[in-house]
N, C-alpha and C positions, 0 to 999 in steps of 0.2 A: 018655807025656811024657817026653822024656830022659832020661837020668840024669843030666847037669849041673843041667838044675833039682830032681831028687829030691836029688841031692846038695847042694845051695846050700838048701833048705827043711829039711829032717832039721838043714842045721848055723843056720841062724837060730833052728831051735823050742829046738834043745841050746842055743842063747845067752840062749833070754827073751825073743825075738821073739816075734809073732804078725801072722798074717796068714789071707788066704783065696787056697786052690788052685782053679783055677776053668778050668773043661776041656769043652771040645766032646765032648756026646757023641754028636751026630747032626746027620747034614748032610739038607742039600735043595736044589738047584737046584746053579747055580754061587755056591762061596764061597772067600773068601781059605786060609783054612783048614780041615782033612780032620779026623777026630774023631780026637780022641787030643790035638788039641796045645789048652796047658795054658799057664800067664799063674798065678803066684805073687801076688797086689797085697796091697803091708801097708799096714800103720796111719796112714803116712802120704801114701800114696797113690802112690805107685814103685809100678814092675814086675819082673819080672824075667818072659822068657818076651814069648809073645804067643798070642790067640787069633782074628787076625786083623786089629788094629785097625782106625779109623772110627769110626763110629756102635757098632755092635753093640758094642766092646774101649771104648769110653766109660762107656756103660750098665753095661760087665760091671763097670768099674769102681766107679764110684757104688756100686752097687747092696752090692758088695764093702765097700767104705764102710761105709754104712749096717749091715753084717752086723757090722763088728767094735765101731761104737758101740753096737750094741746088747748085745753080749757072746751073742747066738747060737752054736752050735755047730754048728747043722745047717742048710742052705737047700739046695732047689732051687730052682733059678727056668727057666722056659722061656721065650723068646722067640721066639713066632712072627716 
C-alpha cells in the first residue's frame, strides 16, 4: 500500500468516516495489479486506490459494502 493511500485512510478515520481496506494478498497468473495493491472503499461506494479494475474490483466493492452494512470489523474474503 502506498503512503498517500495510508495517509488518506488515517485522515478519514480521524474524521469519523468508515470504510473497508481491500488488499491483494496473493496473485496467480496474469493479473492487472500485484500483491500489495490496495483500495479503500467508503460507505457510499466511492473508492481510493485500485486492486486492478474490472469484475474483481466490482465484486470487491460490493463485498465491502455488505461488510460495512453488517457492522462486521474483520473479513477475509478469498476470490478464486
